[in-house]
N, CA and C of each residue as an Amber inpcrd file, in Angstrom:
protein
   642
 122.5560000 128.2690000  85.4970000 121.1820000 127.4510000  85.3730000
 120.9510000 127.4020000  83.9650000 120.8930000 128.3570000  83.1720000
 120.4750000 128.4570000  81.7270000 121.6480000 128.6850000  80.8330000
 122.0470000 127.9160000  79.8310000 122.8630000 128.1910000  78.9260000
 122.3580000 127.9030000  77.3470000 122.5870000 129.0970000  76.6730000
 122.0610000 128.8550000  75.1840000 123.4430000 129.1220000  74.4650000
 123.6440000 128.1300000  73.5920000 124.8160000 128.2100000  72.7130000
 124.7450000 127.9810000  71.1570000 125.3770000 129.0860000  70.4390000
 125.1830000 129.1320000  68.9280000 123.5990000 128.7670000  68.5090000
 122.6520000 129.3540000  69.1290000 121.5260000 128.9580000  68.7890000
 120.8040000 129.6110000  67.3740000 120.5540000 129.0980000  66.4210000
 120.0090000 129.5650000  65.4190000 118.4570000 128.9920000  65.1440000
 117.4500000 130.1150000  64.8380000 116.1650000 129.6710000  64.7040000
 115.4410000 130.5600000  63.4810000 114.6230000 129.7580000  62.7860000
 114.0550000 130.1610000  61.7520000 112.3510000 130.0110000  61.7710000
 111.7770000 130.9610000  61.1070000 110.3390000 130.6380000  60.9730000
 110.0790000 130.9060000  59.6310000 109.6050000 129.4750000  58.7950000
 109.4580000 129.4500000  57.6440000 110.8640000 129.6940000  56.9270000
 111.0340000 130.3420000  56.0640000 112.4940000 130.6260000  55.4830000
 113.0900000 131.7050000  55.7460000 112.6240000 132.6060000  57.1000000
 113.3550000 133.5570000  57.5960000 114.1370000 133.4760000  58.8340000
 115.4580000 133.7070000  58.4870000 116.1490000 133.3810000  59.9280000
 116.1370000 134.5910000  60.8380000 115.5500000 134.0970000  62.1370000
 115.2360000 135.0870000  63.0730000 116.3220000 135.3140000  64.1860000
 116.8720000 134.0860000  64.6510000 118.0660000 134.0960000  65.6300000
 119.2350000 133.5500000  64.8600000 120.3500000 134.3410000  65.1310000
 121.7540000 133.9640000  64.4590000 122.8760000 133.9140000  65.4730000
 123.3290000 132.4530000  65.8260000 124.2980000 132.1160000  66.4860000
 124.0530000 132.9000000  68.0400000 122.9470000 132.7230000  68.5590000
 122.7900000 133.5100000  69.8970000 123.3910000 132.7000000  70.9460000
 124.0660000 133.2020000  71.8780000 124.7280000 132.5640000  72.9780000
 124.4550000 133.4110000  74.1640000 124.0240000 132.7460000  75.4420000
 124.0900000 133.6750000  76.3870000 123.9520000 132.4380000  77.9530000
 124.3670000 133.1690000  78.9450000 124.3650000 132.2260000  80.2210000
 123.6120000 133.0750000  81.0820000 122.8910000 132.5620000  82.1790000
 122.1660000 132.8810000  83.1880000 122.2990000 132.2340000  84.2540000
 123.1730000 132.7260000  85.2750000 123.5170000 132.1200000  86.5530000
 122.1350000 131.7550000  87.4300000 122.3200000 131.0880000  88.3540000
 121.0080000 130.4890000  89.1100000 120.6290000 131.8360000  90.1790000
 119.6360000 132.3010000  90.3950000 119.2220000 133.4260000  90.9930000
 119.5720000 134.7650000  90.6990000 119.7310000 134.8710000  89.1900000
 120.2200000 136.0980000  88.7950000 119.1450000 136.4720000  87.8050000
 119.0980000 137.8200000  87.5380000 117.8950000 138.4560000  86.8650000
 118.7620000 139.3440000  85.4070000 118.1610000 138.7680000  84.4010000
 118.7180000 139.3230000  83.1470000 117.9070000 140.2560000  82.1650000
 118.0690000 141.2920000  81.6590000 117.3500000 141.9920000  80.8370000
 117.6600000 141.4120000  79.3740000 116.4290000 141.2330000  78.4130000
 116.7740000 140.7880000  77.2300000 116.1450000 142.1890000  76.5130000
 117.1310000 143.0450000  75.8520000 116.6350000 144.5460000  75.5770000
 116.8360000 144.5530000  73.9890000 115.6340000 144.7950000  73.4070000
 115.6560000 145.0790000  71.9130000 114.5510000 145.7140000  71.2750000
 114.6500000 146.3150000  70.1590000 113.3160000 146.8690000  69.5760000
 112.4840000 145.7820000  69.1190000 111.0110000 146.1100000  68.9010000
 110.1230000 144.9830000  68.4970000 110.5510000 144.3910000  67.2280000
 110.6090000 143.2300000  66.7820000 111.0320000 142.3410000  65.9100000
 112.4010000 141.8830000  65.8530000 113.2250000 142.5260000  67.1970000
 114.6590000 142.2610000  67.1060000 114.8630000 140.4810000  67.3340000
 113.6570000 139.8940000  67.7760000 113.9290000 138.2500000  68.1500000
 113.7140000 138.0530000  69.7860000 113.3840000 139.0110000  70.6840000
 113.0650000 138.5700000  71.9610000 112.1820000 137.6660000  72.1530000
 111.0130000 137.4320000  71.6700000 109.9570000 136.5130000  71.7520000
 110.3540000 135.2450000  71.2360000 111.0570000 135.2120000  69.9490000
 111.4010000 134.1500000  69.5560000 112.6000000 133.2320000  70.4030000
 113.3100000 134.1470000  70.9210000 114.2000000 133.4910000  71.8470000
 113.4740000 132.7670000  72.8820000 112.6750000 133.2580000  73.7360000
 111.8590000 132.8230000  74.5700000 111.0890000 131.7950000  74.3150000
 110.3770000 131.5430000  73.0740000 109.5680000 130.6260000  72.6650000
 110.3380000 129.4860000  72.4730000 111.7500000 129.6770000  71.7320000
 112.6060000 128.5520000  71.5590000 113.0030000 128.0300000  72.9020000
 113.1950000 128.4900000  73.9450000 113.6690000 128.2400000  75.3920000
 112.5620000 127.1360000  75.7160000 111.3030000 127.8090000  75.5490000
 110.2150000 126.9790000  75.9040000 109.7500000 125.8900000  75.0030000
 110.5520000 125.5310000  73.7730000 110.1190000 124.6300000  72.8880000
 109.1950000 124.9500000  72.0440000 108.4650000 126.0920000  72.0920000
 107.3620000 126.2860000  71.2020000 107.9490000 126.5560000  69.8670000
 109.2060000 126.9490000  69.3450000 109.8080000 126.9450000  68.1390000
 111.0420000 126.2540000  68.1320000 111.2240000 125.4040000  67.1510000
 112.4340000 124.6190000  66.9100000 113.8830000 125.0940000  66.7020000
 114.6010000 124.7160000  67.3000000 116.2760000 125.1000000  66.9700000
 116.6420000 124.5250000  65.6790000 117.0950000 125.5640000  64.9350000
 117.7380000 124.8860000  63.3990000 119.2170000 124.3220000  63.7280000
 119.9550000 125.0310000  64.8450000 121.3600000 124.7020000  65.1940000
 121.4330000 125.2200000  66.5460000 122.4040000 124.6900000  66.9960000
 122.7300000 125.0280000  68.3920000 122.2810000 124.3020000  69.7910000
 122.3150000 124.7270000  71.1070000 121.9830000 124.0980000  72.0660000
 121.3880000 124.8860000  73.1450000 120.3930000 124.1860000  73.8450000
 119.8490000 124.9120000  74.9270000 119.9420000 124.0040000  76.1990000
 120.5600000 124.4130000  77.4650000 120.8500000 123.2110000  78.4660000
 120.0600000 124.3630000  79.4070000 119.6260000 123.3010000  80.6320000
 118.9150000 124.0150000  81.5720000 119.1990000 123.0250000  82.8930000
 119.9890000 123.3240000  83.8210000 120.9450000 122.5830000  84.5190000
 121.3460000 121.3550000  84.0030000 120.9600000 120.1330000  84.0280000
 121.5200000 119.0690000  83.5810000 120.6770000 118.5640000  82.4750000
 119.6550000 119.3920000  81.9870000 118.8490000 118.8240000  80.9850000
 119.1240000 119.4470000  79.7390000 119.2190000 118.6830000  78.6070000
 119.4390000 119.2830000  77.1230000 118.1620000 119.5430000  76.5820000
 117.5010000 120.6890000  76.9540000 116.3570000 121.2250000  76.2020000
 116.1540000 120.9790000  74.9160000 117.1130000 121.2810000  74.1590000
 117.0580000 121.0870000  72.6040000 116.5220000 119.7630000  72.1110000
 116.3710000 118.6490000  73.2440000 116.1240000 117.3500000  72.8850000
 114.7190000 117.1280000  73.8390000 114.0950000 118.0650000  74.3370000
 113.0370000 117.8070000  75.3290000 112.1180000 118.5340000  74.7020000
 110.9370000 117.6540000  74.7010000 109.5280000 118.1770000  74.3000000
 109.0810000 119.2060000  74.9670000 108.3170000 120.1720000  74.1780000
 107.7360000 121.3970000  74.8480000 106.8250000 121.0000000  76.0090000
 106.4090000 120.1100000  76.0750000 105.3970000 119.7440000  77.0590000
 105.8480000 119.3320000  78.5410000 107.1360000 118.8690000  78.0910000
 108.2280000 118.2840000  79.2780000 108.9200000 119.6360000  80.0760000
 108.9970000 120.7490000  79.3940000 109.8510000 121.5910000  79.8310000
 109.4480000 122.3270000  81.0220000 107.9580000 122.6390000  81.1190000
 107.3930000 123.4240000  82.1630000 107.4800000 122.5650000  83.4740000
 107.2440000 121.3420000  83.6390000 107.5100000 120.5030000  84.7410000
 108.9530000 120.7130000  85.2610000 110.0110000 120.9040000  84.5260000
 111.3990000 121.3200000  85.1650000 111.6240000 122.4280000  86.0100000
 110.4630000 123.1120000  85.9530000 110.4300000 124.5090000  86.7580000
 110.6180000 125.6950000  86.0200000 110.2760000 125.7320000  84.6730000
 110.4680000 126.7770000  83.8330000 108.8260000 127.3060000  83.6810000
 108.6760000 128.8350000  83.7840000 107.5540000 129.5630000  83.6520000
 107.7270000 130.4780000  82.4920000 106.5910000 130.5320000  81.9500000
 106.9590000 131.5060000  80.6980000 105.4190000 132.4250000  80.8160000
 105.8680000 133.5730000  80.6840000 104.6700000 134.5560000  80.5450000
 104.8670000 135.4370000  79.0970000 103.7880000 135.0580000  78.0850000
 103.9090000 135.6470000  76.8080000 103.4830000 137.1050000  76.9260000
 103.9740000 137.8930000  75.8390000 103.6780000 139.0960000  75.8780000
 102.1300000 139.7490000  75.7860000 101.4030000 138.8530000  75.2550000
 100.0690000 139.1650000  74.9160000  99.0660000 138.4320000  75.9980000
  99.9970000 137.9000000  77.0930000  99.4500000 137.2940000  78.2040000
  98.6150000 136.0460000  77.9100000  97.8820000 135.6990000  76.6930000
  97.3170000 134.6020000  76.6150000  96.3350000 133.9420000  77.5820000
  95.3990000 134.8750000  78.3160000  94.6710000 134.4160000  79.4930000
  93.2600000 133.9240000  78.6790000  92.4130000 132.9410000  79.2540000
  91.5360000 132.4320000  78.7100000  90.2450000 133.3760000  79.1380000
  89.6510000 134.1820000  78.3630000  88.6930000 135.2770000  78.8510000
  87.4540000 134.7790000  79.8230000  87.1160000 133.6820000  79.3180000
  85.7950000 133.4980000  80.3360000  86.2160000 132.4080000  81.6510000
  87.4710000 132.0660000  81.8690000  87.8000000 131.4840000  82.8970000
  88.1390000 132.3290000  84.1210000  87.7140000 132.0410000  85.4040000
  88.1390000 132.9280000  86.5820000  89.8120000 133.1110000  86.6870000
  90.1110000 134.1330000  87.2890000  91.6080000 134.0530000  87.3920000
  92.1300000 133.0480000  88.2940000  91.5700000 132.4010000  89.1180000
  92.3010000 131.1880000  89.7030000  92.2280000 130.1020000  88.6910000
  91.2640000 129.8600000  87.9260000  91.2470000 128.8650000  86.8680000
  92.5410000 128.9500000  85.8620000  92.6350000 130.2660000  85.5950000
  93.5970000 130.7280000  84.5700000  95.1300000 130.3360000  85.1230000
  95.4510000 130.6250000  86.2540000  96.4190000 130.2170000  86.9230000
  96.6660000 128.7130000  87.1160000  95.6040000 128.1400000  87.3380000
  95.4670000 126.6010000  87.5180000  96.0050000 126.0820000  86.4390000
  95.6850000 126.3260000  85.0010000  95.6870000 125.8000000  83.8100000
  96.9820000 125.1050000  83.5400000  98.2530000 125.6170000  84.0310000
  99.4780000 124.7780000  83.8140000  99.5060000 123.6190000  84.4620000
  99.1050000 123.7530000  85.9570000  99.1120000 122.5200000  86.5350000
  98.2740000 121.4070000  86.1770000  97.0440000 121.8760000  85.6730000
  96.0210000 120.8490000  85.0800000  96.8110000 120.1150000  83.9620000
  97.2370000 120.9270000  83.0200000  97.7470000 120.4160000  81.6940000
  98.9590000 119.6060000  81.9900000  99.6810000 119.8990000  82.7440000
 101.1070000 119.2160000  83.0090000 101.0290000 118.3160000  84.0500000
  99.9110000 118.2030000  84.8880000  99.6190000 117.3900000  86.0800000
 100.5960000 117.3420000  86.9180000 101.0670000 118.6950000  87.4610000
 101.8340000 119.1290000  88.4790000 101.2960000 118.5970000  89.6480000
 102.0130000 118.1970000  90.4870000 101.6090000 117.7390000  92.0260000
 101.3170000 119.1020000  92.7760000 100.4810000 118.9640000  93.8490000
 100.3950000 119.9160000  94.9540000  99.7570000 121.2990000  94.3170000
  98.6090000 121.3320000  93.4240000  98.3490000 122.3090000  92.7140000
  97.7520000 123.3970000  93.7170000  97.1620000 123.1130000  94.8300000
  96.6060000 124.0550000  95.9770000  97.9490000 124.9480000  96.6260000
  98.7700000 124.0570000  96.8470000  99.8350000 124.5320000  97.5420000
 100.5060000 125.8270000  96.6710000 100.5970000 125.2420000  95.2680000
 101.2270000 126.2560000  94.4670000 100.4110000 127.3760000  94.1350000
  99.0980000 127.3530000  94.1620000  98.1700000 128.4290000  93.9960000
  98.2290000 129.2240000  95.3540000  98.4380000 128.7400000  96.5710000
  98.6900000 129.5500000  97.7020000  99.9790000 130.3920000  97.6450000
 100.9920000 129.8680000  97.1620000 102.4420000 130.2860000  97.0360000
 102.1890000 131.3100000  95.9130000 101.3900000 131.4210000  94.8060000
 101.2310000 132.4430000  93.9430000 100.6760000 133.5830000  94.6630000
  99.5710000 133.3930000  95.3590000  98.9650000 134.3010000  96.3510000
  99.8580000 135.0800000  97.4240000 100.8310000 134.2220000  97.9640000
 101.6270000 134.7580000  98.9710000 102.4650000 136.0110000  98.1230000
 103.0760000 135.2660000  97.0060000 103.9530000 136.2910000  96.1650000
 103.3120000 137.4360000  95.5940000 101.9370000 137.4200000  95.1510000
 101.3360000 138.5390000  94.3880000 100.0340000 138.7450000  95.1440000
 100.0020000 139.5070000  96.2100000  98.7890000 139.5990000  97.0060000
  97.4470000 139.8510000  96.2700000  97.6430000 140.6760000  95.4900000
  96.5790000 141.3910000  94.5220000  95.5700000 140.2700000  93.7900000
  96.2300000 138.8690000  93.6320000  95.5020000 137.9770000  92.8470000
  94.4890000 137.3920000  93.8750000  94.5500000 137.2870000  95.1210000
  93.7070000 136.5130000  96.0360000  91.9710000 137.1160000  95.7170000
  92.0490000 138.4670000  95.8730000  90.6790000 139.0260000  96.0760000
  90.0370000 138.9940000  94.4040000  90.9320000 138.7560000  93.3930000
  90.5960000 138.5680000  91.9050000  90.2160000 137.1000000  91.5980000
  90.3020000 136.3190000  92.5530000  90.4180000 134.9690000  92.1970000
  88.9130000 134.4050000  91.4200000  87.8290000 134.8730000  91.8780000
  86.6760000 134.2690000  91.0430000  86.3480000 135.4550000  89.8130000
  86.7890000 136.3960000  89.5800000  86.6750000 137.3100000  88.4950000
  86.9670000 136.7120000  87.1230000  86.3320000 136.7270000  86.3350000
  86.6980000 136.3570000  84.9890000  87.7550000 137.2490000  84.4270000
  88.5700000 136.6400000  83.4530000  89.9800000 137.4180000  82.8100000
  89.2460000 138.5550000  82.1990000  88.4030000 138.3560000  81.5010000
  87.9930000 139.4170000  80.7270000  87.6300000 140.7430000  81.1920000
  87.4250000 140.5570000  82.7660000  86.7290000 141.7370000  83.4690000
  87.7930000 142.4930000  84.2320000  89.3790000 142.1080000  83.8200000
  90.4710000 142.7110000  84.3940000  91.0360000 143.8570000  83.6600000
  91.7170000 144.7360000  84.1230000  92.6310000 145.7680000  83.3290000
  93.6350000 145.0660000  82.7510000  94.3370000 145.8660000  81.8640000
  95.4830000 145.2560000  81.4010000  96.5730000 144.9550000  82.2500000
  96.5890000 145.8620000  83.2390000  97.9470000 145.7760000  84.3260000
  97.3250000 144.3310000  85.2510000  96.0890000 144.4290000  85.3730000
  95.7910000 143.2780000  86.3200000  95.9760000 141.8260000  85.4550000
  95.7110000 141.8440000  84.2610000  96.0570000 140.7560000  83.4390000
  97.4010000 140.2230000  83.4630000  98.1600000 141.2930000  83.4800000
  99.8470000 140.9520000  83.5820000 100.2400000 140.4110000  84.8400000
  99.5180000 140.7140000  85.8350000  99.8660000 140.0220000  87.3040000
  99.4210000 138.7760000  87.2030000  98.2800000 138.4890000  86.6540000
  97.6070000 137.2100000  86.5330000  98.5950000 136.4000000  85.4970000
  99.1680000 136.8250000  84.4350000  99.9490000 136.1540000  83.6520000
 101.2860000 135.7360000  84.2930000 101.7060000 136.6830000  85.1800000
 102.9580000 136.3710000  85.9200000 102.7850000 135.2870000  87.2080000
 101.4550000 135.4510000  87.6200000 101.2830000 134.0750000  88.5500000
 100.7200000 133.0180000  88.1080000 100.4920000 132.8950000  86.7130000
 100.2830000 131.7100000  86.1180000 101.5560000 131.1220000  85.6020000
 102.5980000 131.7920000  85.2220000 104.0330000 131.3320000  84.9730000
 104.6030000 130.8390000  86.2250000 104.1870000 131.4020000  87.4120000
 104.7990000 131.0770000  88.6680000 104.2990000 129.4330000  88.8310000
 103.1690000 129.1810000  88.3580000 102.6550000 127.7820000  88.9070000
 103.6410000 126.7050000  88.4690000 104.4010000 126.9310000  87.2400000
 105.3870000 126.1520000  86.9040000 106.8880000 126.6160000  87.2370000
 106.8590000 127.8700000  87.1790000 108.3250000 128.6030000  87.4700000
 108.7420000 128.5720000  88.5340000 109.2300000 127.5120000  89.2170000
 109.8330000 127.5300000  90.4080000 111.2590000 127.6820000  90.5270000
 111.7760000 127.6790000  89.3330000 113.3370000 127.9390000  89.2410000
 113.6150000 128.9420000  88.0620000 113.0090000 129.0680000  86.9690000
 113.2740000 130.0050000  85.8900000 112.0370000 130.6450000  85.5380000
 112.1040000 131.9420000  85.3610000 110.8450000 132.6740000  84.7670000
 111.2510000 133.5660000  83.3700000 110.4900000 133.3900000  82.5270000
 110.7660000 134.0200000  81.1420000 109.5850000 135.1910000  81.0630000
 109.7340000 136.2760000  81.3810000 108.7470000 137.2250000  81.2940000
 108.8750000 138.1540000  79.8050000 107.9190000 138.1680000  79.2150000
 107.8570000 138.8000000  77.7730000 107.3570000 140.2070000  77.9750000
 107.8730000 141.1380000  78.0810000 107.2350000 142.3910000  77.9980000
 106.4570000 142.8480000  79.1140000 106.7890000 142.4080000  80.2850000
 105.7470000 142.6740000  81.3600000 105.2000000 143.9770000  81.7730000
 105.7500000 145.0310000  81.0470000 105.4390000 146.2790000  81.4120000
 104.8390000 146.7750000  80.1460000 104.6910000 146.1730000  79.0490000
 103.9640000 146.9070000  77.7340000 102.7290000 146.8800000  77.7930000
 102.1730000 148.2520000  77.4310000 100.7860000 148.5510000  77.6900000
 100.1990000 148.5510000  79.0400000 101.0580000 148.8530000  80.0390000
 100.4950000 149.1740000  81.1440000 100.7600000 150.4490000  81.8660000
  99.5900000 150.8410000  82.4800000  99.7740000 152.3960000  83.1580000
 100.7450000 152.3180000  84.1590000 101.1940000 153.7900000  84.4490000
 102.6800000 153.7710000  84.9840000 102.7220000 153.2740000  86.5850000
 101.4890000 153.5210000  87.1280000 101.2490000 153.0280000  88.5930000
 101.4530000 151.4290000  88.6730000 100.6850000 150.8060000  87.6860000
 100.6800000 149.1680000  87.8390000 101.9980000 148.9860000  87.0710000
 102.8350000 149.6680000  86.3270000 104.2380000 149.2840000  85.9760000
 105.0030000 149.2270000  87.1630000 104.7810000 150.1630000  87.9830000
 105.7260000 150.3100000  89.3970000 105.4080000 148.9070000  90.1210000
 104.1610000 148.6090000  90.4800000 103.9030000 147.5710000  91.2180000
 104.3540000 146.1930000  90.4450000 104.2690000 146.1950000  89.4330000
 104.7600000 144.8720000  88.3680000 106.2520000 144.7610000  88.6410000
 106.9080000 145.9100000  88.5750000 108.5800000 145.9500000  88.9720000
 108.8020000 145.3630000  90.2840000 107.7460000 145.8170000  91.3160000
 108.2320000 145.5340000  92.6650000 107.9060000 143.8760000  92.8240000
 106.5900000 143.5940000  92.0470000 106.4370000 142.0400000  91.9490000
 107.7430000 141.2480000  91.5780000 108.1700000 141.5380000  90.5090000
 109.3920000 140.9470000  89.8620000 110.5670000 140.9870000  90.7980000
 110.7340000 142.2350000  91.4410000 111.9910000 142.2610000  92.1050000
 111.8040000 141.4270000  93.6210000 110.6670000 141.2500000  93.9150000
 110.2310000 140.3820000  95.1170000 110.6750000 138.8630000  94.5920000
 110.2250000 138.4020000  93.2640000 110.5020000 137.1050000  93.0440000
 112.0900000 136.7340000  92.7950000 112.7720000 137.8680000  92.5760000
 114.2300000 137.6670000  92.5570000 114.5770000 137.4630000  93.8290000
 114.1260000 138.1130000  94.9550000 114.6540000 137.7190000  96.3340000
 114.0700000 136.4740000  96.5640000 113.1660000 135.7000000  95.9710000
 112.9940000 134.3340000  96.1990000 114.0040000 133.2380000  95.8860000
 114.8420000 134.0260000  95.0410000 115.8740000 133.2280000  94.3820000
 115.6020000 132.5160000  93.0800000 114.5280000 133.2590000  92.4610000
 114.3450000 132.8280000  91.0730000 115.3970000 133.2740000  89.9810000
 115.6070000 132.6340000  89.1760000 116.3190000 133.1940000  87.7760000
 115.3270000 133.6870000  87.0030000 115.5010000 134.8330000  86.5750000
 114.6020000 135.4540000  85.6290000 115.0450000 136.2220000  84.4880000
 114.4600000 136.1640000  83.2730000 114.8070000 136.7840000  82.0830000
 113.5110000 137.8490000  81.7520000 113.8160000 139.0750000  81.7750000
 112.7170000 140.0210000  81.4290000 112.9290000 140.6680000  80.0900000
 112.2900000 140.5740000  79.2120000 112.4230000 141.2540000  77.9010000
 111.6450000 142.7210000  78.0520000 112.5750000 143.5690000  77.3510000
 111.7450000 145.0000000  77.1840000 112.5460000 145.7620000  76.0300000
 111.8650000 146.7790000  75.7020000 112.4220000 147.4080000  74.4480000
 113.2920000 148.2800000  74.9260000 113.3530000 148.7270000  76.1820000
 114.4760000 149.7360000  76.8140000 114.5870000 149.4850000  78.2230000
 115.3780000 150.0230000  79.2570000 115.6390000 149.8060000  80.4350000
 114.7380000 150.5500000  81.5440000 113.6860000 151.2250000  80.9570000
 112.9540000 152.1100000  81.6250000 112.6160000 151.5280000  83.1910000
 112.2250000 150.4800000  83.1730000 111.3790000 149.8780000  84.3430000
 112.1350000 148.7920000  85.1440000 113.3100000 148.3700000  84.7320000
 113.9120000 147.2310000  85.1320000 115.3970000 147.2920000  85.4840000
 116.0020000 148.5980000  84.9910000 117.5040000 148.5680000  85.1060000
 118.0690000 148.5260000  86.4990000 117.4430000 148.8120000  87.5700000
 117.8040000 148.7440000  88.9890000 117.7970000 147.3480000  89.4010000
 117.1280000 146.5480000  88.6720000 116.8140000 145.2280000  89.3510000
 117.7150000 144.1790000  88.7220000 118.5190000 144.5240000  87.4230000
 118.9860000 143.6300000  86.6440000 120.4570000 143.2200000  87.1550000
 121.1160000 142.1390000  86.9870000 122.3270000 141.8310000  87.1820000
 123.1760000 141.7850000  85.7790000 122.5150000 141.4820000  84.8360000
 123.1580000 141.8070000  83.4050000 122.1080000 141.8580000  82.5820000
 122.6660000 142.5170000  81.3450000 121.9390000 142.8850000  80.1450000
 122.3580000 142.2580000  78.9400000 121.2900000 141.7310000  78.0640000
 121.7770000 141.0300000  76.7450000 120.9130000 142.1490000  75.8050000
 121.8930000 142.7030000  75.0560000 121.1440000 143.3060000  73.9830000
 120.9830000 142.3850000  72.7760000 119.6290000 142.5470000  72.1380000
 119.4070000 141.6500000  70.9730000 119.0650000 142.6580000  69.8600000
 119.5820000 142.5460000  68.6820000 119.4030000 143.3350000  67.5820000
 119.4930000 142.4550000  66.2550000 118.5600000 142.4120000  65.4470000
 118.4240000 141.6020000  64.4980000 118.8930000 140.3050000  64.4800000
 118.3820000 139.7640000  65.6810000 118.5640000 138.1860000  65.8310000
 119.8630000 137.9760000  66.4160000 120.7810000 138.8420000  66.7340000
 122.1550000 138.5910000  67.2870000 122.3230000 139.1670000  68.8190000
 122.8250000 138.6590000  69.8410000 122.6430000 138.6860000  71.0640000
 124.0710000 139.3220000  71.5650000 124.3500000 140.4120000  72.1720000
 125.5660000 140.6360000  73.0030000 125.2900000 141.1660000  74.3490000
 126.4000000 140.9110000  75.0170000 126.1920000 141.2950000  76.6150000
 126.6740000 142.5010000  76.7690000 126.1960000 143.3550000  77.7040000
 126.3660000 144.5830000  78.0730000 126.6870000 144.7410000  79.5190000
């Protein structure tokens, strides 16, 4: 489903990713494990087109993503949850989740909203609440729901357990496991394997911008 080949990415004059290669089959869940600053977020942002590749290729099914503008990647079925969630505080939960559908003019937004609520039942009772009124764990669930609006085939979840209380971390793990059972391909970034080890089909260890499979 996703193939990254010999990817180099720099931010300014600093080389962040160096010859990164990985493959994710359809329906698989991979862990992207590394310390803060290792390059996890840079890799996910590169897949989404938010950072340009200096060298290498990214392919998603039959699409050459390295030549695809960022705004055309989400409609291919790729969803991204940033580490800091990036919810709009003054918008409601439902509005935050619908933003990707509005921005990319995705069809059937009502059906997509209903699908998100079916996959994450906690979201429906929060639909009218402002994002700024949510706890950190609730915000993570809403951010995952927003990623699902576009992510019908591939989800990139950047540190979904970071800064979340243990009880909600367990619930987020249950939600992610349920998404895998739906057949989605998923990459989950973490600093360690504390929360996701039992769910993963493979692990990619990233250190100083270089990736190896474990």
